[in-house]
DRENLUMBA-123520 format. One line per 10 residues: number of its first residue (from 0); their letters; for each residue x negated, y negated, z negated of C-alpha. Coordinates in steps of 0.001 Angstrom, whole numbers. Layout:
NUM> A> X/Y/Z | ...
% end
This chain:
0> MKNEFKYIFR> -74666/-95172/-102951 | -78065/-96801/-102019 | -78628/-94316/-99188 | -75028/-94892/-97883 | -75824/-98659/-97599 | -79084/-97850/-95799 | -77134/-95705/-93341 | -74574/-98556/-92724 | -77347/-101152/-92053 | -79004/-98777/-89582
10> HPFFFYFASV> -75873/-97978/-87674 | -76139/-99276/-84050 | -72804/-101140/-84317 | -73469/-102783/-87683 | -74927/-105999/-86199 | -72113/-106306/-83624 | -69679/-106191/-86533 | -71868/-108622/-88512 | -71856/-110986/-85408 | -68003/-110909/-85215
20> VAIAGITLFG> -67747/-111738/-89007 | -70302/-114530/-88738 | -68626/-116174/-85686 | -65218/-115825/-87312 | -66453/-117581/-90395 | -68077/-120411/-88456 | -64944/-120820/-86408 | -62734/-120938/-89452 | -65024/-123564/-90975 | -64763/-125540/-87689
30> EIIKRYLEPT> -60964/-125316/-87903 | -61042/-126971/-91314 | -63330/-129783/-90367 | -62545/-130419/-86672 | -60434/-133435/-87710 | -63437/-135031/-89232 | -66282/-134117/-86951 | -66877/-133687/-83293 | -66634/-129917/-82260 | -70088/-130112/-80684
40> NLVMLYLLAV> -71585/-130645/-84107 | -70743/-127008/-84858 | -72967/-125799/-82072 | -76011/-125633/-84382 | -74113/-123271/-86749 | -73356/-121010/-83904 | -77079/-121124/-82756 | -78115/-120361/-86341 | -75894/-117207/-86268 | -77655/-116193/-83015
50> VIIALRGSRG> -81082/-116627/-84500 | -80137/-114589/-87744 | -78550/-111695/-85784 | -81581/-111721/-83455 | -83985/-111624/-86365 | -82185/-108907/-88248 | -80846/-106902/-85323 | -81907/-106402/-81725 | -81484/-107915/-78270 | -78000/-106451/-77639
60> PAIFTSVLSV> -76293/-108034/-80755 | -78157/-111247/-80185 | -76852/-111662/-76656 | -73405/-110538/-77777 | -73485/-113304/-80491 | -74463/-115948/-77913 | -71590/-115054/-75546 | -69026/-114646/-78417 | -70074/-118064/-79826 | -69285/-119732/-76525
70> LAFDFFLIPP> -65932/-118019/-76161 | -64867/-118753/-79764 | -66042/-122342/-79534 | -64010/-122854/-76339 | -60848/-120924/-77398 | -60438/-122310/-80911 | -62239/-125680/-81149 | -61918/-127350/-77701 | -58639/-128793/-76599 | -56312/-127452/-75303
80> YLTFVVDDWE> -56578/-124956/-78128 | -55952/-121168/-77871 | -56811/-121113/-74199 | -59926/-120917/-72136 | -58694/-123827/-69945 | -60902/-126953/-70258 | -59492/-130493/-69536 | -62787/-132307/-69864 | -65376/-131232/-67411 | -68131/-132480/-69658
90> YIFTFAGFLI> -67379/-129394/-71946 | -68196/-127144/-68986 | -71785/-128443/-69088 | -71815/-128143/-72791 | -70709/-124524/-72599 | -73343/-123728/-69957 | -76060/-125382/-71951 | -74794/-123680/-75083 | -74854/-120304/-73539 | -78330/-120819/-71905
100> VGLVISELTV> -79810/-122075/-75206 | -78241/-119267/-77145 | -79591/-116614/-74752 | -83072/-118193/-74672 | -83184/-118416/-78502 | -81988/-114793/-78878 | -84587/-113606/-76358 | -87435/-115652/-77883 | -86459/-114541/-81404 | -86320/-110805/-80364
110> KAKEQARKAR> -89652/-111131/-78612 | -91273/-112817/-81618 | -89891/-110053/-83918 | -91227/-107402/-81528 | -94673/-109070/-81475 | -94695/-109226/-85273 | -93778/-105503/-85441 | -96579/-104681/-82993 | -99037/-106709/-85066 | -97983/-104926/-88193
120> QLELLRATEK> -98261/-101522/-86451 | -101764/-102496/-85256 | -102744/-103644/-88757 | -101363/-100445/-90159 | -103201/-98386/-87642 | -106473/-100106/-88406 | -105934/-99622/-92113 | -105157/-95986/-91572 | -108263/-95489/-89539 | -110261/-97237/-92241
130> LQTALLNSMS> -108833/-94930/-94883 | -109355/-91834/-92798 | -113007/-92868/-92239 | -113465/-93454/-95935 | -111740/-90189/-96782 | -113822/-88221/-94313 | -117065/-89830/-95465 | -116256/-89183/-99060 | -115076/-85649/-98472 | -118196/-84825/-96490
140> HDLRTPLASI> -120308/-85656/-99471 | -118066/-84921/-102426 | -116776/-81541/-101175 | -120045/-80490/-99752 | -122045/-81159/-102963 | -120197/-78734/-105226 | -120029/-76147/-102424 | -123793/-76382/-101906 | -124356/-75970/-105627 | -122024/-73034/-105889
150> IGSISMLLQD> -123645/-71264/-102866 | -127132/-72001/-104226 | -126405/-70507/-107673 | -124712/-67415/-106276 | -127331/-66923/-103679 | -130146/-67025/-106361 | -128151/-64573/-108456 | -127754/-62081/-105549 | -131370/-62360/-104365 | -133335/-62700/-107620
160> APSLDEETIK> -131103/-61107/-110217 | -133629/-58367/-111297 | -136354/-60992/-112022 | -134066/-63521/-113858 | -133790/-63621/-117542 | -130399/-63700/-119312 | -130615/-67372/-120121 | -131293/-68313/-116492 | -128453/-66152/-115250 | -126131/-67777/-117812
170> ELLQDALGES> -127165/-71309/-116688 | -126578/-70434/-112988 | -123148/-69038/-113760 | -122303/-72158/-115822 | -123438/-74448/-113067 | -121367/-72466/-110436 | -118347/-72502/-112774 | -118661/-76249/-113381 | -118903/-77049/-109691 | -115988/-74779/-108995
180> HRLNRLVGNL> -113833/-76745/-111489 | -115060/-79961/-109872 | -114163/-78732/-106411 | -110779/-77543/-107711 | -110023/-81048/-109139 | -111029/-82683/-105820 | -108745/-80431/-103800 | -106022/-80757/-106409 | -106142/-84529/-106233 | -105834/-84430/-102430
190> LDMARMEAGA> -102831/-82140/-102713 | -101272/-84337/-105425 | -101710/-87415/-103371 | -100223/-85639/-100298 | -97158/-84758/-102393 | -96715/-88311/-103513 | -97090/-89708/-99973 | -94362/-87300/-98844 | -92094/-88159/-101716 | -92316/-84602/-103085
200> LKLTPKSCEL> -93230/-85555/-106720 | -90409/-83883/-108580 | -90238/-84217/-112352 | -88811/-81750/-114823 | -88820/-83686/-118054 | -88683/-82022/-121427 | -89348/-83231/-124943 | -93063/-82651/-125680 | -95621/-83574/-128370 | -98462/-85754/-127197
210> RDVIGVSLQE> -100907/-83565/-129118 | -100066/-80634/-126958 | -100624/-82696/-123830 | -103985/-83933/-125077 | -105045/-80436/-126215 | -104382/-78870/-122828 | -106144/-81701/-121000 | -109225/-81219/-123138 | -109142/-77490/-122631 | -109160/-78017/-118855
220> LNHKLNRRPV> -112176/-80287/-119212 | -113977/-78118/-121841 | -116777/-77190/-119321 | -117410/-80834/-118591 | -117091/-82251/-122113 | -119746/-79883/-123402 | -120733/-81446/-126640 | -119201/-84910/-125876 | -117507/-86357/-128978 | -113775/-86989/-128528
230> NIQIPQNLPE> -112107/-89118/-131196 | -108423/-88597/-131296 | -106165/-90814/-133455 | -102521/-89749/-133253 | -100033/-90376/-136109 | -98460/-87381/-137764 | -94993/-88809/-137372 | -95219/-89652/-133701 | -91966/-88836/-131926 | -91819/-86441/-128992
240> IPIDFSWIVK> -91595/-87901/-125588 | -89477/-86861/-122513 | -92132/-85907/-119887 | -92999/-83454/-117206 | -95698/-81660/-119184 | -97830/-80455/-116217 | -97821/-83808/-114390 | -98695/-85855/-117536 | -101537/-83374/-118209 | -102933/-84339/-114765
250> VFVNLIDNAV> -102909/-87987/-115864 | -104979/-87340/-119000 | -107301/-84939/-117213 | -108050/-87665/-114667 | -108466/-90378/-117375 | -110724/-88306/-119624 | -112752/-87116/-116666 | -113103/-90773/-115610 | -114233/-91791/-119085 | -116882/-88957/-119101
260> KYSPEDSPVR> -118201/-89864/-115590 | -118576/-93647/-116380 | -120182/-93504/-119846 | -123383/-92189/-121410 | -123565/-88474/-122193 | -123810/-88926/-125947 | -121059/-91657/-126244 | -117621/-90810/-127532 | -114301/-90849/-125683 | -111555/-92281/-127852
270> IQAGTQGDQL> -107837/-91418/-127500 | -105293/-93146/-129617 | -101542/-93424/-129657 | -98680/-95218/-131349 | -95259/-96604/-130928 | -94627/-99992/-129393 | -90958/-100885/-129676 | -89093/-98204/-127795 | -92200/-97089/-125949 | -95217/-94908/-126621
280> RIEVADEGIG> -98570/-96615/-126200 | -101561/-94431/-125372 | -105154/-95597/-124920 | -108110/-93662/-123403 | -111309/-95561/-123979 | -115038/-95060/-123377 | -118294/-96872/-124103 | -119464/-97007/-120530 | -120088/-99567/-117785 | -116670/-101279/-118055
290> IKQEDSKRIF> -114670/-102801/-115283 | -115542/-105795/-113084 | -112950/-108556/-112972 | -112526/-108160/-109193 | -111880/-104395/-109689 | -109193/-104637/-112339 | -106311/-105057/-109844 | -107625/-102712/-107092 | -108877/-99908/-109328 | -105566/-97997/-108886
300> SKFYRSSKAE> -105575/-98236/-105104 | -106059/-95139/-103045 | -109661/-94345/-102045 | -110946/-97508/-103859 | -114339/-97134/-105362 | -115945/-99790/-107484 | -119421/-100952/-106503 | -120541/-99720/-109903 | -119417/-96188/-108937 | -121586/-95794/-105825
310> QIGGLGLGLS> -123782/-93128/-107467 | -120865/-91210/-109068 | -118943/-88629/-107085 | -115266/-88694/-106409 | -112677/-89548/-103743 | -111166/-92578/-105462 | -107822/-90824/-105902 | -107639/-90011/-109565 | -106408/-93338/-110845 | -104011/-93782/-107939
320> ICKGIVEAHK> -102466/-90427/-108863 | -102282/-91472/-112490 | -100383/-94614/-111581 | -97965/-92634/-109380 | -97197/-90114/-112115 | -96813/-92756/-114901 | -94471/-94909/-112744 | -92443/-91846/-111803 | -91853/-91466/-115635 | -90708/-95094/-115667
330> GRIWAENGKE> -93889/-96120/-117426 | -96788/-98528/-116930 | -100563/-98090/-116816 | -103327/-100561/-116521 | -107043/-100996/-117171 | -109015/-103454/-119146 | -112396/-103852/-120712 | -113010/-102890/-124383 | -113603/-105409/-127043 | -117331/-104801/-127151
340> KGARFVILLP> -118094/-102472/-124214 | -116642/-99857/-121991 | -113272/-99578/-120317 | -109793/-98820/-121748 | -106851/-97392/-119935 | -103483/-98173/-121444 | -100289/-96175/-120780 | -96692/-97074/-121866 | -94111/-94379/-121643 | -90421/-94749/-122625
350> LGKTL> -89351/-92855/-125751 | -85710/-92427/-124580 | -84133/-89010/-124320 | -83922/-89193/-120520 | -86078/-90695/-117810
% end
Protein backbone atom coordinates (compact mmCIF):
# COMPACT_ATOMS: atom_id res chain seq x y z
CA MET A 1 0.00 0.00 0.00
CA LYS A 2 2.83 2.39 0.86
CA ASN A 3 4.52 1.75 -2.49
CA GLU A 4 1.21 2.34 -4.29
CA PHE A 5 0.93 5.77 -2.69
CA LYS A 6 4.49 6.58 -3.72
CA TYR A 7 3.65 5.60 -7.29
CA ILE A 8 0.55 7.84 -7.28
CA PHE A 9 2.50 10.85 -5.96
CA ARG A 10 5.18 10.36 -8.62
CA HIS A 11 2.70 10.05 -11.50
CA PRO A 12 3.19 12.98 -13.95
CA PHE A 13 -0.55 13.87 -13.89
CA PHE A 14 -0.97 13.74 -10.10
CA PHE A 15 -0.29 17.45 -9.54
CA TYR A 16 -2.60 18.44 -12.42
CA PHE A 17 -5.34 16.49 -10.66
CA ALA A 18 -4.35 18.06 -7.31
CA SER A 19 -4.54 21.49 -8.95
CA VAL A 20 -8.10 20.85 -10.18
CA VAL A 21 -9.15 19.64 -6.71
CA ALA A 22 -7.55 22.66 -4.99
CA ILE A 23 -9.11 25.21 -7.36
CA ALA A 24 -12.49 23.49 -7.08
CA GLY A 25 -12.30 23.67 -3.29
CA ILE A 26 -11.33 27.35 -3.26
CA THR A 27 -14.07 28.19 -5.79
CA LEU A 28 -16.69 26.33 -3.72
CA PHE A 29 -15.55 28.27 -0.67
CA GLY A 30 -15.87 31.46 -2.71
CA GLU A 31 -19.42 30.55 -3.70
CA ILE A 32 -20.33 30.26 -0.04
CA ILE A 33 -18.84 33.57 1.10
CA LYS A 34 -19.22 35.75 -2.02
CA ARG A 35 -22.29 37.42 -0.49
CA TYR A 36 -20.19 38.64 2.41
CA LEU A 37 -16.82 39.46 0.82
CA GLU A 38 -15.59 41.01 -2.36
CA PRO A 39 -14.52 38.28 -4.82
CA THR A 40 -11.10 39.85 -5.19
CA ASN A 41 -10.37 38.86 -1.58
CA LEU A 42 -10.20 35.26 -2.78
CA VAL A 43 -7.29 36.02 -5.10
CA MET A 44 -4.78 35.29 -2.30
CA LEU A 45 -6.22 31.80 -1.82
CA TYR A 46 -5.77 31.03 -5.51
CA LEU A 47 -2.21 32.37 -5.38
CA LEU A 48 -1.55 30.18 -2.33
CA ALA A 49 -2.65 27.16 -4.36
CA VAL A 50 -0.23 28.20 -7.12
CA VAL A 51 2.65 28.39 -4.62
CA ILE A 52 1.85 24.98 -3.05
CA ILE A 53 1.55 23.23 -6.42
CA ALA A 54 4.79 24.88 -7.59
CA LEU A 55 6.63 23.76 -4.43
CA ARG A 56 5.37 20.19 -4.53
CA GLY A 57 5.15 19.69 -8.28
CA SER A 58 6.90 21.22 -11.29
CA ARG A 59 6.63 24.14 -13.70
CA GLY A 60 3.82 22.62 -15.84
CA PRO A 61 1.30 22.04 -13.01
CA ALA A 62 2.15 25.46 -11.52
CA ILE A 63 1.38 27.30 -14.78
CA PHE A 64 -1.75 25.16 -15.24
CA THR A 65 -2.88 26.18 -11.73
CA SER A 66 -2.33 29.89 -12.52
CA VAL A 67 -4.42 29.74 -15.70
CA LEU A 68 -7.13 27.56 -14.14
CA SER A 69 -7.37 29.95 -11.17
CA VAL A 70 -8.11 32.91 -13.45
CA LEU A 71 -10.70 30.97 -15.47
CA ALA A 72 -12.48 29.61 -12.36
CA PHE A 73 -12.41 33.04 -10.71
CA ASP A 74 -13.97 34.65 -13.77
CA PHE A 75 -16.51 31.92 -14.57
CA PHE A 76 -17.90 31.28 -11.09
CA LEU A 77 -17.22 34.34 -8.93
CA ILE A 78 -17.43 37.40 -11.21
CA PRO A 79 -20.82 38.57 -12.51
CA PRO A 80 -22.38 37.67 -14.85
CA TYR A 81 -21.89 34.17 -13.42
CA LEU A 82 -21.27 30.96 -15.42
CA THR A 83 -19.88 32.88 -18.36
CA PHE A 84 -16.55 34.33 -19.34
CA VAL A 85 -18.21 37.65 -20.31
CA VAL A 86 -17.12 40.53 -18.06
CA ASP A 87 -19.36 43.60 -17.58
CA ASP A 88 -16.88 45.64 -15.56
CA TRP A 89 -13.65 46.40 -17.45
CA GLU A 90 -11.84 46.82 -14.16
CA TYR A 91 -11.98 43.06 -13.77
CA ILE A 92 -10.07 42.66 -17.04
CA PHE A 93 -7.08 44.36 -15.42
CA THR A 94 -7.63 42.27 -12.30
CA PHE A 95 -7.55 39.09 -14.38
CA ALA A 96 -4.44 40.22 -16.24
CA GLY A 97 -2.65 41.16 -13.03
CA PHE A 98 -3.85 37.96 -11.36
CA LEU A 99 -2.53 35.83 -14.23
CA ILE A 100 0.82 37.67 -14.43
CA VAL A 101 1.37 37.47 -10.67
CA GLY A 102 0.40 33.79 -10.66
CA LEU A 103 2.80 32.98 -13.49
CA VAL A 104 5.63 34.98 -11.87
CA ILE A 105 5.05 33.33 -8.49
CA SER A 106 4.98 29.85 -10.03
CA GLU A 107 8.17 30.53 -12.01
CA LEU A 108 10.02 32.00 -9.01
CA THR A 109 8.87 29.16 -6.74
CA VAL A 110 9.96 26.50 -9.22
CA LYS A 111 13.34 28.20 -9.70
CA ALA A 112 13.84 28.49 -5.94
CA LYS A 113 13.03 24.78 -5.57
CA GLU A 114 15.45 23.89 -8.37
CA GLN A 115 18.19 25.99 -6.76
CA ALA A 116 17.55 24.28 -3.41
CA ARG A 117 17.73 20.88 -5.13
CA LYS A 118 21.01 21.80 -6.82
CA ALA A 119 22.38 23.03 -3.49
CA ARG A 120 21.43 19.72 -1.84
CA GLN A 121 23.01 17.77 -4.70
CA LEU A 122 26.19 19.83 -4.36
CA GLU A 123 26.23 19.29 -0.61
CA LEU A 124 25.64 15.55 -1.12
CA LEU A 125 28.41 15.41 -3.72
CA ARG A 126 30.84 17.13 -1.35
CA ALA A 127 29.85 14.78 1.48
CA THR A 128 30.25 11.77 -0.81
CA GLU A 129 33.68 12.95 -1.93
CA LYS A 130 34.66 13.46 1.71
CA LEU A 131 33.48 9.95 2.60
CA GLN A 132 35.29 8.47 -0.39
CA THR A 133 38.50 10.25 0.60
CA ALA A 134 38.15 9.06 4.19
CA LEU A 135 37.42 5.51 3.03
CA LEU A 136 40.35 5.42 0.61
CA ASN A 137 42.72 6.86 3.22
CA SER A 138 41.53 4.37 5.80
CA MET A 139 41.59 1.44 3.40
CA SER A 140 45.07 2.30 2.19
CA HIS A 141 46.30 1.90 5.76
CA ASP A 142 43.94 -0.61 7.35
CA LEU A 143 43.94 -3.06 4.45
CA ARG A 144 47.61 -2.67 3.64
CA THR A 145 48.76 -3.30 7.23
CA PRO A 146 47.36 -6.84 7.62
CA LEU A 147 48.41 -7.70 4.07
CA ALA A 148 51.95 -6.56 4.75
CA SER A 149 52.06 -8.58 7.98
CA ILE A 150 50.71 -11.72 6.26
CA ILE A 151 53.18 -11.37 3.37
CA GLY A 152 56.05 -10.80 5.81
CA SER A 153 55.22 -13.87 7.89
CA ILE A 154 54.77 -16.14 4.89
CA SER A 155 57.92 -14.82 3.21
CA MET A 156 59.96 -15.53 6.33
CA LEU A 157 58.53 -19.04 6.54
CA LEU A 158 59.36 -19.76 2.90
CA GLN A 159 62.86 -18.30 2.97
CA ASP A 160 64.09 -19.25 6.43
CA ALA A 161 62.02 -22.32 7.34
CA PRO A 162 65.03 -24.66 7.79
CA SER A 163 66.69 -22.30 10.29
CA LEU A 164 63.55 -21.46 12.30
CA ASP A 165 62.66 -23.30 15.49
CA GLU A 166 59.16 -24.70 16.06
CA GLU A 167 58.12 -21.90 18.43
CA THR A 168 59.05 -19.17 15.93
CA ILE A 169 57.21 -20.95 13.12
CA LYS A 170 54.13 -21.22 15.35
CA GLU A 171 54.28 -17.48 16.20
CA LEU A 172 54.61 -16.52 12.52
CA LEU A 173 51.65 -18.72 11.60
CA GLN A 174 49.58 -17.28 14.45
CA ASP A 175 50.44 -13.73 13.34
CA ALA A 176 49.44 -14.54 9.75
CA LEU A 177 46.21 -16.17 10.92
CA GLY A 178 45.33 -13.23 13.18
CA GLU A 179 45.94 -10.68 10.41
CA SER A 180 43.94 -12.85 8.00
CA HIS A 181 40.97 -12.74 10.38
CA ARG A 182 41.40 -8.99 10.73
CA LEU A 183 41.47 -8.55 6.96
CA ASN A 184 38.42 -10.80 6.62
CA ARG A 185 36.47 -8.64 9.12
CA LEU A 186 37.43 -5.42 7.33
CA VAL A 187 36.30 -6.75 3.96
CA GLY A 188 33.21 -8.29 5.56
CA ASN A 189 32.24 -4.93 7.09
CA LEU A 190 32.62 -3.24 3.71
CA LEU A 191 30.39 -5.86 2.08
CA ASP A 192 27.80 -5.66 4.87
CA MET A 193 27.66 -1.87 4.57
CA ALA A 194 27.27 -2.17 0.80
CA ARG A 195 24.33 -4.55 1.33
CA MET A 196 22.68 -2.13 3.75
CA GLU A 197 23.17 0.83 1.44
CA ALA A 198 21.59 -1.19 -1.38
CA GLY A 199 18.65 -2.22 0.84
CA ALA A 200 19.66 -5.86 0.55
CA LEU A 201 19.69 -6.66 4.28
CA LYS A 202 17.23 -9.58 4.36
CA LEU A 203 16.36 -11.13 7.72
CA THR A 204 15.36 -14.74 8.36
CA PRO A 205 14.28 -14.62 12.00
CA LYS A 206 14.09 -17.77 14.13
CA SER A 207 13.83 -18.29 17.88
CA CYS A 208 17.37 -18.48 19.27
CA GLU A 209 19.08 -18.56 22.62
CA LEU A 210 21.31 -15.61 23.42
CA ARG A 211 23.96 -17.95 24.86
CA ASP A 212 24.38 -19.57 21.45
CA VAL A 213 24.82 -16.16 19.80
CA ILE A 214 27.43 -15.10 22.36
CA GLY A 215 29.21 -18.45 22.11
CA VAL A 216 29.57 -18.27 18.31
CA SER A 217 30.67 -14.62 18.53
CA LEU A 218 33.41 -15.46 21.05
CA GLN A 219 34.51 -18.42 18.95
CA GLU A 220 34.99 -16.14 15.92
CA LEU A 221 37.14 -13.83 18.06
CA ASN A 222 39.02 -16.61 19.86
CA HIS A 223 42.29 -15.73 18.11
CA LYS A 224 41.97 -12.10 19.22
CA LEU A 225 40.70 -12.61 22.75
CA ASN A 226 43.67 -14.84 23.58
CA ARG A 227 43.62 -14.88 27.38
CA ARG A 228 41.36 -11.86 27.77
CA PRO A 229 38.79 -12.52 30.53
CA VAL A 230 35.17 -12.39 29.37
CA ASN A 231 32.56 -12.21 32.13
CA ILE A 232 29.14 -13.40 30.96
CA GLN A 233 26.01 -12.93 33.09
CA ILE A 234 22.94 -14.42 31.42
CA PRO A 235 20.02 -15.71 33.54
CA GLN A 236 19.14 -19.39 33.11
CA ASN A 237 15.47 -18.60 32.47
CA LEU A 238 16.13 -16.00 29.78
CA PRO A 239 13.55 -16.48 26.98
CA GLU A 240 14.52 -17.14 23.39
CA ILE A 241 14.46 -14.22 20.97
CA PRO A 242 13.28 -14.03 17.32
CA ILE A 243 16.42 -12.98 15.43
CA ASP A 244 18.43 -13.65 12.33
CA PHE A 245 21.21 -15.62 13.97
CA SER A 246 24.04 -14.82 11.52
CA TRP A 247 23.33 -11.07 11.43
CA ILE A 248 23.08 -10.74 15.22
CA VAL A 249 26.37 -12.65 15.55
CA LYS A 250 27.93 -9.88 13.42
CA VAL A 251 26.64 -7.33 15.93
CA PHE A 252 28.30 -9.05 18.89
CA VAL A 253 31.50 -9.78 16.98
CA ASN A 254 31.82 -6.06 16.23
CA LEU A 255 30.91 -4.97 19.78
CA ILE A 256 33.26 -7.44 21.49
CA ASP A 257 36.04 -6.67 19.00
CA ASN A 258 35.46 -2.97 19.72
CA ALA A 259 35.71 -3.61 23.49
CA VAL A 260 38.98 -5.51 23.02
CA LYS A 261 40.54 -2.79 20.84
CA TYR A 262 39.69 0.09 23.17
CA SER A 263 40.65 -1.41 26.54
CA PRO A 264 43.84 -2.70 28.22
CA GLU A 265 44.93 -6.25 27.34
CA ASP A 266 44.41 -7.66 30.84
CA SER A 267 41.05 -5.97 31.49
CA PRO A 268 37.80 -7.94 31.27
CA VAL A 269 34.98 -7.64 28.76
CA ARG A 270 31.57 -7.94 30.43
CA ILE A 271 28.44 -9.24 28.73
CA GLN A 272 25.19 -9.29 30.65
CA ALA A 273 21.56 -9.66 29.69
CA GLY A 274 18.09 -9.54 31.20
CA THR A 275 14.49 -8.75 30.39
CA GLN A 276 13.14 -5.21 30.42
CA GLY A 277 9.38 -5.33 29.98
CA ASP A 278 8.68 -7.02 26.64
CA GLN A 279 12.26 -6.49 25.51
CA LEU A 280 15.63 -8.15 25.98
CA ARG A 281 18.36 -5.83 27.28
CA ILE A 282 21.97 -6.78 26.52
CA GLU A 283 25.08 -4.87 27.58
CA VAL A 284 28.64 -5.22 26.30
CA ALA A 285 31.04 -3.27 28.51
CA ASP A 286 34.78 -2.75 28.80
CA GLU A 287 37.21 -0.95 31.12
CA GLY A 288 38.88 1.12 28.42
CA ILE A 289 39.12 4.75 27.39
CA GLY A 290 35.39 5.45 27.42
CA ILE A 291 33.45 7.75 25.11
CA LYS A 292 33.75 11.50 24.77
CA GLN A 293 30.48 13.39 25.14
CA GLU A 294 30.78 14.86 21.64
CA ASP A 295 31.28 11.33 20.21
CA SER A 296 28.23 9.72 21.84
CA LYS A 297 25.77 10.80 19.10
CA ARG A 298 28.15 10.37 16.15
CA ILE A 299 29.79 7.13 17.12
CA PHE A 300 27.32 5.08 15.03
CA SER A 301 27.87 7.16 11.86
CA LYS A 302 29.60 5.61 8.86
CA PHE A 303 33.38 6.08 8.75
CA TYR A 304 33.33 8.13 11.96
CA ARG A 305 36.43 7.70 14.09
CA SER A 306 36.82 9.25 17.50
CA SER A 307 39.91 11.36 18.13
CA LYS A 308 40.76 8.80 20.84
CA ALA A 309 40.91 6.10 18.16
CA GLU A 310 43.56 7.66 15.91
CA GLN A 311 46.14 5.01 16.81
CA ILE A 312 43.68 2.10 16.55
CA GLY A 313 42.99 0.44 13.20
CA GLY A 314 39.60 0.19 11.59
CA LEU A 315 37.36 1.71 8.93
CA GLY A 316 34.77 3.17 11.30
CA LEU A 317 32.03 0.88 9.95
CA GLY A 318 31.52 -1.68 12.72
CA LEU A 319 29.19 0.33 14.95
CA SER A 320 27.26 1.69 11.98
CA ILE A 321 26.64 -1.89 10.84
CA CYS A 322 25.56 -2.86 14.37
CA LYS A 323 23.02 -0.03 14.39
CA GLY A 324 21.63 -1.03 11.00
CA ILE A 325 21.22 -4.68 12.00
CA VAL A 326 19.66 -3.93 15.39
CA GLU A 327 17.19 -1.45 13.91
CA ALA A 328 16.29 -3.98 11.19
CA HIS A 329 15.27 -6.23 14.11
CA LYS A 330 13.07 -3.36 15.40
CA GLY A 331 15.48 -2.81 18.27
CA ARG A 332 17.63 0.01 19.64
CA ILE A 333 21.33 0.39 20.36
CA TRP A 334 23.22 3.17 22.08
CA ALA A 335 26.52 3.85 23.81
CA GLU A 336 27.29 5.35 27.20
CA ASN A 337 30.15 5.54 29.64
CA GLY A 338 30.43 3.04 32.46
CA LYS A 339 29.77 4.01 36.06
CA GLU A 340 33.47 4.12 36.90
CA LYS A 341 35.36 3.72 33.61
CA GLY A 342 35.15 2.29 30.15
CA ALA A 343 32.30 2.20 27.64
CA ARG A 344 29.03 0.29 27.62
CA PHE A 345 26.94 -0.58 24.57
CA VAL A 346 23.29 -1.33 25.27
CA ILE A 347 20.95 -3.24 22.94
CA LEU A 348 17.19 -3.61 23.29
CA LEU A 349 15.53 -6.33 21.18
CA PRO A 350 11.81 -7.21 21.13
CA LEU A 351 10.83 -10.53 22.68
CA GLY A 352 7.74 -10.99 20.51
CA LYS A 353 7.25 -14.06 18.32
CA THR A 354 7.68 -12.09 15.07
CA LEU A 355 9.70 -9.07 14.02
